[in-house]
PQR file of N, CA, C, O and H, with PARSE charges and radii, in Angstrom:
ATOM      1  N   MET A   1      26.150  22.920 155.047 -0.4000 1.5000
ATOM      2  CA  MET A   1      27.255  23.262 155.923 -0.0000 2.0000
ATOM      3  C   MET A   1      26.690  23.898 157.191  0.5500 1.7000
ATOM      4  O   MET A   1      25.763  24.707 157.140 -0.5500 1.4000
ATOM      5  N   VAL A   2      27.262  23.518 158.314 -0.4000 1.5000
ATOM      6  CA  VAL A   2      26.862  24.073 159.602 -0.0000 2.0000
ATOM      7  C   VAL A   2      28.036  24.852 160.152  0.5500 1.7000
ATOM      8  O   VAL A   2      29.137  24.316 160.278 -0.5500 1.4000
ATOM      9  H   VAL A   2      28.015  22.860 158.355  0.4000 1.0000
ATOM     10  N   GLU A   3      27.811  26.102 160.477 -0.4000 1.5000
ATOM     11  CA  GLU A   3      28.876  26.934 161.052 -0.0000 2.0000
ATOM     12  C   GLU A   3      28.873  26.765 162.565  0.5500 1.7000
ATOM     13  O   GLU A   3      27.830  26.866 163.211 -0.5500 1.4000
ATOM     14  H   GLU A   3      26.916  26.537 160.375  0.4000 1.0000
ATOM     15  N   LEU A   4      30.045  26.509 163.117 -0.4000 1.5000
ATOM     16  CA  LEU A   4      30.201  26.346 164.561 -0.0000 2.0000
ATOM     17  C   LEU A   4      31.116  27.444 165.079  0.5500 1.7000
ATOM     18  O   LEU A   4      31.983  27.934 164.356 -0.5500 1.4000
ATOM     19  H   LEU A   4      30.893  26.427 162.592  0.4000 1.0000
ATOM     20  N   LYS A   5      30.920  27.823 166.325 -0.4000 1.5000
ATOM     21  CA  LYS A   5      31.756  28.849 166.936 -0.0000 2.0000
ATOM     22  C   LYS A   5      32.505  28.234 168.113  0.5500 1.7000
ATOM     23  O   LYS A   5      31.907  27.554 168.947 -0.5500 1.4000
ATOM     24  H   LYS A   5      30.216  27.425 166.913  0.4000 1.0000
ATOM     25  N   VAL A   6      33.806  28.473 168.179 -0.4000 1.5000
ATOM     26  CA  VAL A   6      34.621  27.998 169.295 -0.0000 2.0000
ATOM     27  C   VAL A   6      34.364  28.925 170.476  0.5500 1.7000
ATOM     28  O   VAL A   6      34.424  30.149 170.352 -0.5500 1.4000
ATOM     29  H   VAL A   6      34.291  29.026 167.501  0.4000 1.0000
ATOM     30  N   ARG A   7      34.078  28.319 171.621 -0.4000 1.5000
ATOM     31  CA  ARG A   7      33.776  29.092 172.829 -0.0000 2.0000
ATOM     32  C   ARG A   7      34.615  28.597 173.994  0.5500 1.7000
ATOM     33  O   ARG A   7      35.124  27.476 173.987 -0.5500 1.4000
ATOM     34  H   ARG A   7      34.029  27.325 171.722  0.4000 1.0000
ATOM     35  N   LYS A   8      34.747  29.448 174.983 -0.4000 1.5000
ATOM     36  CA  LYS A   8      35.496  29.097 176.179 -0.0000 2.0000
ATOM     37  C   LYS A   8      34.564  28.416 177.175  0.5500 1.7000
ATOM     38  O   LYS A   8      33.480  28.917 177.472 -0.5500 1.4000
ATOM     39  H   LYS A   8      34.333  30.358 174.989  0.4000 1.0000
ATOM     40  N   PHE A   9      35.009  27.242 177.698 -0.4000 1.5000
ATOM     41  CA  PHE A   9      34.299  26.498 178.733 -0.0000 2.0000
ATOM     42  C   PHE A   9      35.278  26.296 179.872  0.5500 1.7000
ATOM     43  O   PHE A   9      36.098  25.378 179.834 -0.5500 1.4000
ATOM     44  H   PHE A   9      35.890  26.835 177.457  0.4000 1.0000
ATOM     45  N   GLY A  10      35.200  27.141 180.882 -0.4000 1.5000
ATOM     46  CA  GLY A  10      36.175  27.068 181.968 -0.0000 2.0000
ATOM     47  C   GLY A  10      37.550  27.415 181.431  0.5500 1.7000
ATOM     48  O   GLY A  10      37.750  28.491 180.867 -0.5500 1.4000
ATOM     49  H   GLY A  10      34.534  27.886 180.913  0.4000 1.0000
ATOM     50  N   ASN A  11      38.503  26.499 181.609 -0.4000 1.5000
ATOM     51  CA  ASN A  11      39.853  26.718 181.102 -0.0000 2.0000
ATOM     52  C   ASN A  11      40.076  26.067 179.744  0.5500 1.7000
ATOM     53  O   ASN A  11      41.205  26.024 179.256 -0.5500 1.4000
ATOM     54  H   ASN A  11      38.340  25.625 182.067  0.4000 1.0000
ATOM     55  N   SER A  12      39.013  25.561 179.129 -0.4000 1.5000
ATOM     56  CA  SER A  12      39.119  24.857 177.855 -0.0000 2.0000
ATOM     57  C   SER A  12      38.344  25.596 176.768  0.5500 1.7000
ATOM     58  O   SER A  12      37.566  26.510 177.041 -0.5500 1.4000
ATOM     59  H   SER A  12      38.095  25.596 179.525  0.4000 1.0000
ATOM     60  N   LEU A  13      38.577  25.175 175.539 -0.4000 1.5000
ATOM     61  CA  LEU A  13      37.812  25.663 174.403 -0.0000 2.0000
ATOM     62  C   LEU A  13      36.966  24.519 173.876  0.5500 1.7000
ATOM     63  O   LEU A  13      37.377  23.361 173.951 -0.5500 1.4000
ATOM     64  H   LEU A  13      39.209  24.432 175.317  0.4000 1.0000
ATOM     65  N   GLY A  14      35.802  24.821 173.349 -0.4000 1.5000
ATOM     66  CA  GLY A  14      34.935  23.778 172.822 -0.0000 2.0000
ATOM     67  C   GLY A  14      33.959  24.343 171.816  0.5500 1.7000
ATOM     68  O   GLY A  14      33.923  25.548 171.565 -0.5500 1.4000
ATOM     69  H   GLY A  14      35.468  25.761 173.288  0.4000 1.0000
ATOM     70  N   ILE A  15      33.173  23.460 171.247 -0.4000 1.5000
ATOM     71  CA  ILE A  15      32.129  23.854 170.313 -0.0000 2.0000
ATOM     72  C   ILE A  15      30.800  23.277 170.804  0.5500 1.7000
ATOM     73  O   ILE A  15      30.771  22.254 171.487 -0.5500 1.4000
ATOM     74  H   ILE A  15      33.202  22.482 171.450  0.4000 1.0000
ATOM     75  N   VAL A  16      29.720  23.937 170.453 -0.4000 1.5000
ATOM     76  CA  VAL A  16      28.388  23.444 170.771 -0.0000 2.0000
ATOM     77  C   VAL A  16      27.783  22.960 169.466  0.5500 1.7000
ATOM     78  O   VAL A  16      27.724  23.701 168.486 -0.5500 1.4000
ATOM     79  H   VAL A  16      29.744  24.769 169.898  0.4000 1.0000
ATOM     80  N   LEU A  17      27.336  21.714 169.459 -0.4000 1.5000
ATOM     81  CA  LEU A  17      26.723  21.153 168.252 -0.0000 2.0000
ATOM     82  C   LEU A  17      25.222  21.407 168.281  0.5500 1.7000
ATOM     83  O   LEU A  17      24.570  21.146 169.293 -0.5500 1.4000
ATOM     84  H   LEU A  17      27.384  21.111 170.256  0.4000 1.0000
ATOM     85  N   PRO A  18      24.669  21.910 167.189 -0.5600 1.5000
ATOM     86  CA  PRO A  18      23.226  22.138 167.131  0.2800 2.0000
ATOM     87  C   PRO A  18      22.440  20.838 167.243  0.5500 1.7000
ATOM     88  O   PRO A  18      22.953  19.757 166.954 -0.5500 1.4000
ATOM     89  N   LYS A  19      21.197  20.964 167.664 -0.4000 1.5000
ATOM     90  CA  LYS A  19      20.323  19.818 167.882 -0.0000 2.0000
ATOM     91  C   LYS A  19      20.235  18.921 166.643  0.5500 1.7000
ATOM     92  O   LYS A  19      20.253  17.697 166.773 -0.5500 1.4000
ATOM     93  H   LYS A  19      20.780  21.842 167.899  0.4000 1.0000
ATOM     94  N   GLU A  20      20.139  19.509 165.446 -0.4000 1.5000
ATOM     95  CA  GLU A  20      20.018  18.702 164.228 -0.0000 2.0000
ATOM     96  C   GLU A  20      21.294  17.909 163.940  0.5500 1.7000
ATOM     97  O   GLU A  20      21.218  16.815 163.381 -0.5500 1.4000
ATOM     98  H   GLU A  20      20.123  20.503 165.341  0.4000 1.0000
ATOM     99  N   VAL A  21      22.457  18.435 164.309 -0.4000 1.5000
ATOM    100  CA  VAL A  21      23.720  17.702 164.126 -0.0000 2.0000
ATOM    101  C   VAL A  21      23.773  16.524 165.091  0.5500 1.7000
ATOM    102  O   VAL A  21      24.151  15.416 164.709 -0.5500 1.4000
ATOM    103  H   VAL A  21      22.518  19.324 164.763  0.4000 1.0000
ATOM    104  N   ILE A  22      23.391  16.769 166.342 -0.4000 1.5000
ATOM    105  CA  ILE A  22      23.347  15.701 167.349 -0.0000 2.0000
ATOM    106  C   ILE A  22      22.426  14.586 166.884  0.5500 1.7000
ATOM    107  O   ILE A  22      22.749  13.407 167.033 -0.5500 1.4000
ATOM    108  H   ILE A  22      23.084  17.669 166.652  0.4000 1.0000
ATOM    109  N   SER A  23      21.294  14.947 166.329 -0.4000 1.5000
ATOM    110  CA  SER A  23      20.334  13.967 165.840 -0.0000 2.0000
ATOM    111  C   SER A  23      20.916  13.142 164.692  0.5500 1.7000
ATOM    112  O   SER A  23      20.770  11.920 164.668 -0.5500 1.4000
ATOM    113  H   SER A  23      21.031  15.904 166.208  0.4000 1.0000
ATOM    114  N   ARG A  24      21.571  13.801 163.748 -0.4000 1.5000
ATOM    115  CA  ARG A  24      22.134  13.084 162.602 -0.0000 2.0000
ATOM    116  C   ARG A  24      23.301  12.192 163.002  0.5500 1.7000
ATOM    117  O   ARG A  24      23.544  11.169 162.362 -0.5500 1.4000
ATOM    118  H   ARG A  24      21.690  14.793 163.767  0.4000 1.0000
ATOM    119  N   LEU A  25      24.032  12.568 164.059 -0.4000 1.5000
ATOM    120  CA  LEU A  25      25.144  11.746 164.543 -0.0000 2.0000
ATOM    121  C   LEU A  25      24.656  10.601 165.435  0.5500 1.7000
ATOM    122  O   LEU A  25      25.445   9.737 165.818 -0.5500 1.4000
ATOM    123  H   LEU A  25      23.835  13.399 164.579  0.4000 1.0000
ATOM    124  N   HIS A  26      23.366  10.591 165.768 -0.4000 1.5000
ATOM    125  CA  HIS A  26      22.784   9.582 166.667 -0.0000 2.0000
ATOM    126  C   HIS A  26      23.579   9.511 167.969  0.5500 1.7000
ATOM    127  O   HIS A  26      23.987   8.435 168.406 -0.5500 1.4000
ATOM    128  H   HIS A  26      22.725  11.293 165.457  0.4000 1.0000
ATOM    129  N   THR A  27      23.788  10.660 168.571 -0.4000 1.5000
ATOM    130  CA  THR A  27      24.554  10.744 169.806 -0.0000 2.0000
ATOM    131  C   THR A  27      23.793  11.584 170.814  0.5500 1.7000
ATOM    132  O   THR A  27      22.729  12.119 170.502 -0.5500 1.4000
ATOM    133  H   THR A  27      23.457  11.535 168.217  0.4000 1.0000
ATOM    134  N   GLY A  28      24.316  11.699 171.989 -0.4000 1.5000
ATOM    135  CA  GLY A  28      23.645  12.472 173.030 -0.0000 2.0000
ATOM    136  C   GLY A  28      24.605  12.825 174.144  0.5500 1.7000
ATOM    137  O   GLY A  28      25.812  12.612 174.034 -0.5500 1.4000
ATOM    138  H   GLY A  28      25.180  11.265 172.242  0.4000 1.0000
ATOM    139  N   ASP A  29      24.067  13.359 175.201 -0.4000 1.5000
ATOM    140  CA  ASP A  29      24.856  13.816 176.343 -0.0000 2.0000
ATOM    141  C   ASP A  29      25.689  12.681 176.933  0.5500 1.7000
ATOM    142  O   ASP A  29      25.162  11.615 177.250 -0.5500 1.4000
ATOM    143  H   ASP A  29      23.086  13.533 175.291  0.4000 1.0000
ATOM    144  N   GLY A  30      26.973  12.913 177.074 -0.4000 1.5000
ATOM    145  CA  GLY A  30      27.865  11.936 177.685 -0.0000 2.0000
ATOM    146  C   GLY A  30      28.434  10.898 176.735  0.5500 1.7000
ATOM    147  O   GLY A  30      29.339  10.151 177.110 -0.5500 1.4000
ATOM    148  H   GLY A  30      27.401  13.779 176.816  0.4000 1.0000
ATOM    149  N   GLN A  31      27.924  10.834 175.513 -0.4000 1.5000
ATOM    150  CA  GLN A  31      28.461   9.858 174.557 -0.0000 2.0000
ATOM    151  C   GLN A  31      29.702  10.427 173.872  0.5500 1.7000
ATOM    152  O   GLN A  31      29.881  11.641 173.771 -0.5500 1.4000
ATOM    153  H   GLN A  31      27.189  11.440 175.208  0.4000 1.0000
ATOM    154  N   ARG A  32      30.546   9.516 173.408 -0.4000 1.5000
ATOM    155  CA  ARG A  32      31.805   9.925 172.787 -0.0000 2.0000
ATOM    156  C   ARG A  32      31.641  10.215 171.301  0.5500 1.7000
ATOM    157  O   ARG A  32      30.858   9.572 170.601 -0.5500 1.4000
ATOM    158  H   ARG A  32      30.400   8.530 173.489  0.4000 1.0000
ATOM    159  N   LEU A  33      32.404  11.202 170.843 -0.4000 1.5000
ATOM    160  CA  LEU A  33      32.554  11.472 169.420 -0.0000 2.0000
ATOM    161  C   LEU A  33      34.041  11.430 169.123  0.5500 1.7000
ATOM    162  O   LEU A  33      34.857  11.696 170.005 -0.5500 1.4000
ATOM    163  H   LEU A  33      33.040  11.724 171.412  0.4000 1.0000
ATOM    164  N   TYR A  34      34.402  11.100 167.894 -0.4000 1.5000
ATOM    165  CA  TYR A  34      35.793  10.977 167.500 -0.0000 2.0000
ATOM    166  C   TYR A  34      36.099  11.969 166.392  0.5500 1.7000
ATOM    167  O   TYR A  34      35.353  12.076 165.419 -0.5500 1.4000
ATOM    168  H   TYR A  34      33.739  10.885 167.177  0.4000 1.0000
ATOM    169  N   LEU A  35      37.190  12.686 166.544 -0.4000 1.5000
ATOM    170  CA  LEU A  35      37.664  13.629 165.541 -0.0000 2.0000
ATOM    171  C   LEU A  35      38.783  12.937 164.782  0.5500 1.7000
ATOM    172  O   LEU A  35      39.850  12.669 165.335 -0.5500 1.4000
ATOM    173  H   LEU A  35      37.796  12.599 167.335  0.4000 1.0000
ATOM    174  N   ILE A  36      38.530  12.649 163.506 -0.4000 1.5000
ATOM    175  CA  ILE A  36      39.461  11.877 162.693 -0.0000 2.0000
ATOM    176  C   ILE A  36      40.071  12.789 161.631  0.5500 1.7000
ATOM    177  O   ILE A  36      39.359  13.524 160.946 -0.5500 1.4000
ATOM    178  H   ILE A  36      37.663  12.866 163.057  0.4000 1.0000
ATOM    179  N   GLU A  37      41.388  12.733 161.504 -0.4000 1.5000
ATOM    180  CA  GLU A  37      42.052  13.509 160.459 -0.0000 2.0000
ATOM    181  C   GLU A  37      42.081  12.684 159.177  0.5500 1.7000
ATOM    182  O   GLU A  37      42.560  11.550 159.174 -0.5500 1.4000
ATOM    183  H   GLU A  37      41.966  12.136 162.061  0.4000 1.0000
ATOM    184  N   ALA A  38      41.576  13.249 158.104 -0.4000 1.5000
ATOM    185  CA  ALA A  38      41.529  12.572 156.808 -0.0000 2.0000
ATOM    186  C   ALA A  38      42.877  12.751 156.094  0.5500 1.7000
ATOM    187  O   ALA A  38      43.651  13.642 156.443 -0.5500 1.4000
ATOM    188  H   ALA A  38      41.187  14.170 158.107  0.4000 1.0000
ATOM    189  N   PRO A  39      43.155  11.905 155.098 -0.5600 1.5000
ATOM    190  CA  PRO A  39      44.412  12.001 154.363  0.2800 2.0000
ATOM    191  C   PRO A  39      44.650  13.372 153.713  0.5500 1.7000
ATOM    192  O   PRO A  39      45.795  13.785 153.531 -0.5500 1.4000
ATOM    193  N   ASP A  40      43.566  14.068 153.367 -0.4000 1.5000
ATOM    194  CA  ASP A  40      43.723  15.378 152.728 -0.0000 2.0000
ATOM    195  C   ASP A  40      43.911  16.505 153.739  0.5500 1.7000
ATOM    196  O   ASP A  40      43.988  17.669 153.346 -0.5500 1.4000
ATOM    197  H   ASP A  40      42.636  13.732 153.516  0.4000 1.0000
ATOM    198  N   GLY A  41      43.988  16.184 155.042 -0.4000 1.5000
ATOM    199  CA  GLY A  41      44.213  17.190 156.076 -0.0000 2.0000
ATOM    200  C   GLY A  41      42.934  17.736 156.686  0.5500 1.7000
ATOM    201  O   GLY A  41      42.996  18.494 157.654 -0.5500 1.4000
ATOM    202  H   GLY A  41      43.925  15.238 155.361  0.4000 1.0000
ATOM    203  N   SER A  42      41.783  17.373 156.150 -0.4000 1.5000
ATOM    204  CA  SER A  42      40.515  17.816 156.727 -0.0000 2.0000
ATOM    205  C   SER A  42      40.175  16.938 157.931  0.5500 1.7000
ATOM    206  O   SER A  42      40.870  15.960 158.206 -0.5500 1.4000
ATOM    207  H   SER A  42      41.733  16.757 155.364  0.4000 1.0000
ATOM    208  N   TYR A  43      39.108  17.289 158.643 -0.4000 1.5000
ATOM    209  CA  TYR A  43      38.696  16.534 159.822 -0.0000 2.0000
ATOM    210  C   TYR A  43      37.270  16.039 159.668  0.5500 1.7000
ATOM    211  O   TYR A  43      36.460  16.636 158.959 -0.5500 1.4000
ATOM    212  H   TYR A  43      38.543  18.083 158.419  0.4000 1.0000
ATOM    213  N   LEU A  44      36.981  14.944 160.341 -0.4000 1.5000
ATOM    214  CA  LEU A  44      35.667  14.329 160.324 -0.0000 2.0000
ATOM    215  C   LEU A  44      35.269  14.035 161.765  0.5500 1.7000
ATOM    216  O   LEU A  44      36.056  13.463 162.520 -0.5500 1.4000
ATOM    217  H   LEU A  44      37.639  14.460 160.916  0.4000 1.0000
ATOM    218  N   ILE A  45      34.051  14.421 162.153 -0.4000 1.5000
ATOM    219  CA  ILE A  45      33.523  14.087 163.479 -0.0000 2.0000
ATOM    220  C   ILE A  45      32.565  12.921 163.303  0.5500 1.7000
ATOM    221  O   ILE A  45      31.635  12.985 162.498 -0.5500 1.4000
ATOM    222  H   ILE A  45      33.412  14.885 161.539  0.4000 1.0000
ATOM    223  N   THR A  46      32.795  11.856 164.057 -0.4000 1.5000
ATOM    224  CA  THR A  46      31.979  10.651 163.926 -0.0000 2.0000
ATOM    225  C   THR A  46      31.755  10.004 165.295  0.5500 1.7000
ATOM    226  O   THR A  46      32.609  10.103 166.177 -0.5500 1.4000
ATOM    227  H   THR A  46      33.551  11.804 164.710  0.4000 1.0000
ATOM    228  N   PRO A  47      30.611   9.344 165.473 -0.5600 1.5000
ATOM    229  CA  PRO A  47      30.387   8.610 166.727  0.2800 2.0000
ATOM    230  C   PRO A  47      31.024   7.230 166.709  0.5500 1.7000
ATOM    231  O   PRO A  47      30.985   6.520 167.714 -0.5500 1.4000
ATOM    232  N   TYR A  48      31.610   6.837 165.582 -0.4000 1.5000
ATOM    233  CA  TYR A  48      32.177   5.504 165.444 -0.0000 2.0000
ATOM    234  C   TYR A  48      33.668   5.505 165.712  0.5500 1.7000
ATOM    235  O   TYR A  48      34.405   6.310 165.143 -0.5500 1.4000
ATOM    236  H   TYR A  48      31.642   7.414 164.766  0.4000 1.0000
ATOM    237  N   ASP A  49      34.112   4.611 166.573 -0.4000 1.5000
ATOM    238  CA  ASP A  49      35.517   4.490 166.938 -0.0000 2.0000
ATOM    239  C   ASP A  49      36.266   3.766 165.825  0.5500 1.7000
ATOM    240  O   ASP A  49      35.999   2.591 165.577 -0.5500 1.4000
ATOM    241  H   ASP A  49      33.513   3.958 167.035  0.4000 1.0000
ATOM    242  N   PRO A  50      37.203   4.443 165.143 -0.5600 1.5000
ATOM    243  CA  PRO A  50      37.912   3.799 164.039  0.2800 2.0000
ATOM    244  C   PRO A  50      38.755   2.600 164.487  0.5500 1.7000
ATOM    245  O   PRO A  50      38.929   1.655 163.718 -0.5500 1.4000
ATOM    246  N   SER A  51      39.274   2.621 165.702 -0.4000 1.5000
ATOM    247  CA  SER A  51      40.067   1.481 166.167 -0.0000 2.0000
ATOM    248  C   SER A  51      39.166   0.264 166.393  0.5500 1.7000
ATOM    249  O   SER A  51      39.613  -0.869 166.218 -0.5500 1.4000
ATOM    250  H   SER A  51      39.133   3.389 166.327  0.4000 1.0000
ATOM    251  N   PHE A  52      37.905   0.481 166.779 -0.4000 1.5000
ATOM    252  CA  PHE A  52      36.959  -0.622 166.944 -0.0000 2.0000
ATOM    253  C   PHE A  52      36.698  -1.289 165.598  0.5500 1.7000
ATOM    254  O   PHE A  52      36.592  -2.513 165.522 -0.5500 1.4000
ATOM    255  H   PHE A  52      37.541   1.401 166.922  0.4000 1.0000
ATOM    256  N   GLU A  53      36.595  -0.498 164.545 -0.4000 1.5000
ATOM    257  CA  GLU A  53      36.373  -1.049 163.208 -0.0000 2.0000
ATOM    258  C   GLU A  53      37.546  -1.939 162.796  0.5500 1.7000
ATOM    259  O   GLU A  53      37.346  -3.002 162.209 -0.5500 1.4000
ATOM    260  H   GLU A  53      36.681   0.496 164.607  0.4000 1.0000
ATOM    261  N   GLU A  54      38.769  -1.503 163.106 -0.4000 1.5000
ATOM    262  CA  GLU A  54      39.950  -2.319 162.792 -0.0000 2.0000
ATOM    263  C   GLU A  54      39.923  -3.629 163.575  0.5500 1.7000
ATOM    264  O   GLU A  54      40.237  -4.687 163.030 -0.5500 1.4000
ATOM    265  H   GLU A  54      38.932  -0.639 163.583  0.4000 1.0000
ATOM    266  N   LYS A  55      39.549  -3.558 164.844 -0.4000 1.5000
ATOM    267  CA  LYS A  55      39.477  -4.766 165.677 -0.0000 2.0000
ATOM    268  C   LYS A  55      38.431  -5.736 165.150  0.5500 1.7000
ATOM    269  O   LYS A  55      38.653  -6.946 165.132 -0.5500 1.4000
ATOM    270  H   LYS A  55      39.294  -2.698 165.287  0.4000 1.0000
ATOM    271  N   MET A  56      37.288  -5.201 164.720 -0.4000 1.5000
ATOM    272  CA  MET A  56      36.229  -6.063 164.196 -0.0000 2.0000
ATOM    273  C   MET A  56      36.664  -6.725 162.888  0.5500 1.7000
ATOM    274  O   MET A  56      36.281  -7.864 162.622 -0.5500 1.4000
ATOM    275  H   MET A  56      37.108  -4.218 164.735  0.4000 1.0000
ATOM    276  N   ALA A  57      37.445  -6.043 162.083 -0.4000 1.5000
ATOM    277  CA  ALA A  57      37.959  -6.641 160.845 -0.0000 2.0000
ATOM    278  C   ALA A  57      38.874  -7.816 161.174  0.5500 1.7000
ATOM    279  O   ALA A  57      38.852  -8.834 160.481 -0.5500 1.4000
ATOM    280  H   ALA A  57      37.756  -5.117 162.299  0.4000 1.0000
ATOM    281  N   LYS A  58      39.673  -7.680 162.222 -0.4000 1.5000
ATOM    282  CA  LYS A  58      40.546  -8.783 162.650 -0.0000 2.0000
ATOM    283  C   LYS A  58      39.714  -9.961 163.160  0.5500 1.7000
ATOM    284  O   LYS A  58      40.028 -11.118 162.881 -0.5500 1.4000
ATOM    285  H   LYS A  58      39.690  -6.853 162.785  0.4000 1.0000
ATOM    286  N   VAL A  59      38.649  -9.657 163.909 -0.4000 1.5000
ATOM    287  CA  VAL A  59      37.765 -10.718 164.414 -0.0000 2.0000
ATOM    288  C   VAL A  59      37.142 -11.480 163.253  0.5500 1.7000
ATOM    289  O   VAL A  59      37.100 -12.710 163.267 -0.5500 1.4000
ATOM    290  H   VAL A  59      38.394  -8.717 164.135  0.4000 1.0000
ATOM    291  N   GLU A  60      36.661 -10.758 162.253 -0.4000 1.5000
ATOM    292  CA  GLU A  60      36.054 -11.408 161.088 -0.0000 2.0000
ATOM    293  C   GLU A  60      37.060 -12.295 160.369  0.5500 1.7000
ATOM    294  O   GLU A  60      36.713 -13.383 159.912 -0.5500 1.4000
ATOM    295  H   GLU A  60      36.695  -9.759 162.242  0.4000 1.0000
ATOM    296  N   ASP A  61      38.296 -11.841 160.268 -0.4000 1.5000
ATOM    297  CA  ASP A  61      39.349 -12.643 159.632 -0.0000 2.0000
ATOM    298  C   ASP A  61      39.589 -13.930 160.412  0.5500 1.7000
ATOM    299  O   ASP A  61      39.687 -15.009 159.829 -0.5500 1.4000
ATOM    300  H   ASP A  61      38.578 -10.956 160.639  0.4000 1.0000
ATOM    301  N   ILE A  62      39.684 -13.809 161.733 -0.4000 1.5000
ATOM    302  CA  ILE A  62      39.901 -14.988 162.583 -0.0000 2.0000
ATOM    303  C   ILE A  62      38.719 -15.942 162.471  0.5500 1.7000
ATOM    304  O   ILE A  62      38.909 -17.154 162.366 -0.5500 1.4000
ATOM    305  H   ILE A  62      39.604 -12.932 162.207  0.4000 1.0000
ATOM    306  N   CYS A  63      37.504 -15.409 162.492 -0.4000 1.5000
ATOM    307  CA  CYS A  63      36.306 -16.256 162.386 -0.0000 2.0000
ATOM    308  C   CYS A  63      36.275 -16.998 161.054  0.5500 1.7000
ATOM    309  O   CYS A  63      35.877 -18.162 160.999 -0.5500 1.4000
ATOM    310  H   CYS A  63      37.350 -14.425 162.577  0.4000 1.0000
ATOM    311  N   ASN A  64      36.688 -16.339 159.999 -0.4000 1.5000
ATOM    312  CA  ASN A  64      36.706 -16.993 158.685 -0.0000 2.0000
ATOM    313  C   ASN A  64      37.775 -18.081 158.611  0.5500 1.7000
ATOM    314  O   ASN A  64      37.533 -19.151 158.053 -0.5500 1.4000
ATOM    315  H   ASN A  64      37.011 -15.394 160.043  0.4000 1.0000
ATOM    316  N   ARG A  65      38.950 -17.815 159.167 -0.4000 1.5000
ATOM    317  CA  ARG A  65      40.046 -18.789 159.103 -0.0000 2.0000
ATOM    318  C   ARG A  65      39.789 -19.999 159.992  0.5500 1.7000
ATOM    319  O   ARG A  65      40.183 -21.112 159.645 -0.5500 1.4000
ATOM    320  H   ARG A  65      39.147 -16.946 159.620  0.4000 1.0000
ATOM    321  N   TYR A  66      39.136 -19.797 161.132 -0.4000 1.5000
ATOM    322  CA  TYR A  66      38.939 -20.878 162.091 -0.0000 2.0000
ATOM    323  C   TYR A  66      37.457 -21.236 162.231  0.5500 1.7000
ATOM    324  O   TYR A  66      37.000 -21.595 163.316 -0.5500 1.4000
ATOM    325  H   TYR A  66      38.816 -18.892 161.413  0.4000 1.0000
ATOM    326  N   ARG A  67      36.727 -21.137 161.150 -0.4000 1.5000
ATOM    327  CA  ARG A  67      35.292 -21.394 161.156 -0.0000 2.0000
ATOM    328  C   ARG A  67      34.971 -22.779 161.711  0.5500 1.7000
ATOM    329  O   ARG A  67      34.097 -22.914 162.568 -0.5500 1.4000
ATOM    330  H   ARG A  67      37.098 -20.845 160.269  0.4000 1.0000
ATOM    331  N   ASN A  68      35.665 -23.804 161.234 -0.4000 1.5000
ATOM    332  CA  ASN A  68      35.372 -25.176 161.680 -0.0000 2.0000
ATOM    333  C   ASN A  68      35.695 -25.360 163.158  0.5500 1.7000
ATOM    334  O   ASN A  68      34.926 -25.988 163.886 -0.5500 1.4000
ATOM    335  H   ASN A  68      36.375 -23.694 160.538  0.4000 1.0000
ATOM    336  N   THR A  69      36.799 -24.831 163.597 -0.4000 1.5000
ATOM    337  CA  THR A  69      37.196 -24.944 164.996 -0.0000 2.0000
ATOM    338  C   THR A  69      36.166 -24.252 165.892  0.5500 1.7000
ATOM    339  O   THR A  69      35.756 -24.809 166.911 -0.5500 1.4000
ATOM    340  H   THR A  69      37.424 -24.321 163.005  0.4000 1.0000
ATOM    341  N   LEU A  70      35.754 -23.057 165.522 -0.4000 1.5000
ATOM    342  CA  LEU A  70      34.768 -22.327 166.309 -0.0000 2.0000
ATOM    343  C   LEU A  70      33.422 -23.049 166.326  0.5500 1.7000
ATOM    344  O   LEU A  70      32.717 -23.030 167.335 -0.5500 1.4000
ATOM    345  H   LEU A  70      36.087 -22.604 164.695  0.4000 1.0000
ATOM    346  N   HIS A  71      33.069 -23.678 165.218 -0.4000 1.5000
ATOM    347  CA  HIS A  71      31.825 -24.442 165.149 -0.0000 2.0000
ATOM    348  C   HIS A  71      31.844 -25.594 166.150  0.5500 1.7000
ATOM    349  O   HIS A  71      30.859 -25.837 166.848 -0.5500 1.4000
ATOM    350  H   HIS A  71      33.641 -23.693 164.399  0.4000 1.0000
ATOM    351  N   VAL A  72      32.973 -26.300 166.213 -0.4000 1.5000
ATOM    352  CA  VAL A  72      33.102 -27.419 167.152 -0.0000 2.0000
ATOM    353  C   VAL A  72      33.077 -26.923 168.583  0.5500 1.7000
ATOM    354  O   VAL A  72      32.437 -27.533 169.440 -0.5500 1.4000
ATOM    355  H   VAL A  72      33.773 -26.103 165.646  0.4000 1.0000
ATOM    356  N   LEU A  73      33.770 -25.818 168.855 -0.4000 1.5000
ATOM    357  CA  LEU A  73      33.793 -25.276 170.218 -0.0000 2.0000
ATOM    358  C   LEU A  73      32.419 -24.765 170.671  0.5500 1.7000
ATOM    359  O   LEU A  73      32.130 -24.733 171.867 -0.5500 1.4000
ATOM    360  H   LEU A  73      34.290 -25.323 168.158  0.4000 1.0000
ATOM    361  N   ALA A  74      31.586 -24.371 169.721 -0.4000 1.5000
ATOM    362  CA  ALA A  74      30.267 -23.837 170.065 -0.0000 2.0000
ATOM    363  C   ALA A  74      29.294 -24.916 170.517  0.5500 1.7000
ATOM    364  O   ALA A  74      28.241 -24.598 171.071 -0.5500 1.4000
ATOM    365  H   ALA A  74      31.821 -24.397 168.750  0.4000 1.0000
ATOM    366  N   LYS A  75      29.620 -26.177 170.294 -0.4000 1.5000
ATOM    367  CA  LYS A  75      28.709 -27.274 170.663 -0.0000 2.0000
ATOM    368  C   LYS A  75      28.699 -27.507 172.141  0.5500 1.7000
ATOM    369  O   LYS A  75      27.989 -28.391 172.621 -0.5500 1.4000
ATOM    370  H   LYS A  75      30.475 -26.435 169.843  0.4000 1.0000
TER
END
């Protein structure tokens, strides 16, 4: 467990992530992180956009359904 402290940054509040957390998240300065609320009410910080995952699942479905059509179009 990593303890974080909420601090004031100008007119906003924020947290500073330790170097080891940044490393484990494979993120850096200027990159986006997403705060996701879990079904149990807890929160998860992740560098992965959950809406992108949903979009990719739809793409995979379309690719599977229209495999032959896409194969012909790729020629």
